[in-house]
C-alpha positions as CSV (number, residue, x, y, z in Angstrom):
1,M,-103.6,9.9,104.5
2,R,-101.5,8.4,107.1
3,H,-98.1,9.9,108.2
4,D,-95.4,7.6,109.3
5,P,-93.5,9.0,112.4
6,L,-90.3,7.4,111.2
7,S,-90.4,9.2,107.9
8,R,-91.0,12.5,109.7
9,L,-88.0,11.7,111.9
10,G,-86.0,11.0,108.8
11,V,-86.9,14.3,107.2
12,C,-85.9,16.1,110.4
13,F,-82.7,14.2,110.6
14,L,-81.9,15.1,106.9
15,A,-82.6,18.8,107.5
16,A,-80.4,18.9,110.6
17,S,-77.6,17.1,108.8
18,L,-77.7,19.5,105.9
19,T,-77.7,22.5,108.3
20,F,-74.7,21.0,110.1
21,A,-72.9,20.3,106.9
22,Q,-73.5,23.9,105.7
23,A,-72.2,25.2,109.1
24,Q,-69.1,23.1,108.7
25,T,-68.3,24.5,105.3
26,A,-68.9,28.1,106.2
27,A,-65.8,30.3,106.4
28,P,-64.4,30.5,109.9
29,A,-64.5,33.8,111.7
30,A,-61.2,35.7,112.0
31,A,-59.4,34.8,115.2
32,P,-58.7,37.7,117.6
33,A,-55.1,39.0,118.0
34,P,-53.3,37.2,120.8
35,V,-53.3,38.9,124.2
36,R,-50.0,39.5,125.8
37,L,-50.0,38.1,129.3
38,A,-47.8,39.5,132.1
39,D,-44.5,37.7,132.8
40,T,-44.2,39.1,136.3
41,A,-45.7,38.1,139.6
42,T,-47.7,41.3,139.9
43,V,-49.0,44.0,137.6
44,S,-49.7,47.7,137.9
45,A,-52.7,49.2,136.2
46,P,-53.6,52.9,136.2
47,S,-56.9,53.7,137.9
48,L,-58.9,56.8,138.6
49,S,-58.0,58.8,141.8
50,L,-60.6,59.6,144.4
51,K,-60.1,63.3,144.1
52,T,-60.7,63.2,140.3
53,A,-63.7,60.9,140.7
54,N,-65.3,63.4,143.2
55,R,-64.7,66.3,140.7
56,I,-66.2,64.3,137.8
57,A,-69.3,63.3,139.9
58,M,-70.0,66.8,141.1
59,T,-69.4,68.3,137.7
60,T,-71.8,65.8,136.1
61,V,-74.5,66.5,138.6
62,E,-74.0,70.3,138.0
63,N,-74.2,69.8,134.2
64,C,-77.5,67.9,134.4
65,A,-78.9,70.4,137.0
66,A,-78.0,73.3,134.6
67,A,-80.1,71.5,131.9
68,G,-83.0,71.1,134.4
69,Y,-82.5,67.4,135.4
70,N,-82.1,65.8,138.8
71,V,-79.7,62.9,138.6
72,A,-77.5,60.6,140.5
73,V,-73.9,60.0,139.4
74,T,-71.6,57.1,140.3
75,V,-67.9,57.2,139.3
76,V,-66.1,53.8,139.5
77,D,-62.5,52.7,139.2
78,R,-61.3,50.5,136.4
79,A,-62.6,47.4,138.2
80,G,-66.1,48.9,138.5
81,V,-65.8,49.6,142.3
82,P,-67.5,52.8,143.3
83,L,-65.2,55.8,144.2
84,A,-67.7,58.6,144.3
85,L,-71.5,59.1,144.4
86,A,-73.3,62.4,144.0
87,R,-77.1,62.8,143.9
88,S,-79.0,66.0,143.4
89,E,-81.6,66.7,146.0
90,G,-84.6,66.0,143.7
91,A,-83.3,62.8,142.1
92,G,-85.5,59.8,142.4
93,P,-84.5,56.9,144.7
94,H,-84.0,54.5,141.8
95,T,-81.4,56.8,140.2
96,V,-78.6,55.8,142.6
97,A,-78.8,52.1,141.7
98,A,-79.2,52.9,138.0
99,S,-76.1,55.1,138.0
100,Q,-74.0,52.5,139.8
101,Q,-75.0,49.7,137.4
102,K,-74.4,52.0,134.4
103,A,-70.9,52.9,135.7
104,Y,-70.1,49.2,136.4
105,T,-71.4,48.2,132.9
106,S,-69.3,50.8,131.2
107,A,-66.2,50.1,133.2
108,S,-66.5,46.3,132.6
109,A,-67.1,46.6,128.9
110,R,-64.7,49.5,128.5
111,N,-67.3,51.1,126.2
112,L,-70.1,53.6,126.0
113,I,-73.4,51.9,127.0
114,S,-75.2,53.6,124.1
115,A,-72.8,51.9,121.7
116,M,-73.4,48.6,123.5
117,S,-77.2,48.9,123.4
118,Q,-77.1,49.2,119.6
119,G,-75.8,45.6,119.4
120,L,-78.2,44.3,122.0
121,A,-80.6,42.8,119.4
122,S,-77.8,40.6,118.0
123,N,-76.5,39.8,121.5
124,P,-79.5,39.8,123.9
125,T,-77.7,37.9,126.6
126,L,-75.5,40.9,127.3
127,A,-78.3,42.3,129.4
128,D,-78.3,39.1,131.5
129,I,-74.8,39.6,132.9
130,P,-75.1,40.2,136.7
131,G,-74.8,43.9,137.5
132,F,-75.1,45.1,133.9
133,L,-77.7,47.7,133.0
134,V,-77.6,48.2,129.2
135,L,-79.2,51.6,129.1
136,A,-77.4,54.7,127.8
137,G,-75.8,56.8,130.4
138,G,-72.5,55.0,131.1
139,V,-69.2,56.5,129.9
140,P,-65.8,55.1,130.2
141,V,-63.1,57.4,131.6
142,R,-59.9,57.2,129.4
143,V,-56.5,58.6,130.3
144,A,-53.9,58.3,127.6
145,G,-56.1,55.7,125.8
146,T,-56.5,53.5,128.8
147,V,-59.8,53.0,130.6
148,V,-59.2,54.0,134.2
149,G,-62.8,54.2,135.4
150,A,-66.3,55.0,134.3
151,V,-69.2,57.4,135.0
152,G,-72.8,56.3,135.3
153,V,-75.7,58.7,135.3
154,G,-79.4,58.1,136.0
155,G,-82.3,60.4,136.2
156,A,-82.6,62.4,133.1
157,P,-85.6,61.6,130.8
158,S,-83.2,59.9,128.3
159,G,-80.0,57.9,128.7
160,L,-78.4,60.0,126.0
161,I,-79.0,63.1,128.1
162,D,-77.4,61.3,131.0
163,E,-74.4,60.4,128.8
164,K,-74.0,63.9,127.5
165,C,-73.8,65.3,131.1
166,A,-71.1,62.8,131.9
167,A,-69.2,63.4,128.6
168,D,-69.3,67.1,129.2
169,A,-68.0,66.7,132.7
170,L,-65.1,64.6,131.5
171,K,-64.2,67.4,129.0
172,T,-64.2,69.9,131.8
173,V,-62.3,67.8,134.4
174,L,-59.9,65.9,132.2
175,G,-59.9,68.0,129.0
176,Q,-61.1,65.2,126.8
């Protein structure tokens, strides 16, 4: 039996056309709410202070140490720029970079990295964003509902343990 390449091409074209037609008739996704842009020449945005960042970093290291883990902690401002770094004496050399990337990821996404990682299967390119490390252990710092920074922790045997040390430190330092 002989197969005609043109008939194969026609079948492929028909299948592609049907798929395109189905996509065109599917219900459109709901549009996001409009973003209100500033109408001034400059804007002011709240950010985490150095003094508070240092307290959060040290409290996080102490929380993990009390649980038996050597970690590194980076606290960043709302733009993801490091403000404070604390590393317990026994933390591995890789933990500093991991904590910084986790803090940057959490500040950039304004979200817990553990929550982000749950959606990674449906959005795998999230992990391809330069500087992102989509492993649990990054916690946004919120003050009055606004993200003013983030904490990244690396070194415990689980990112969820890293995250708990940071969340507990935020409760201690900021009462949240």
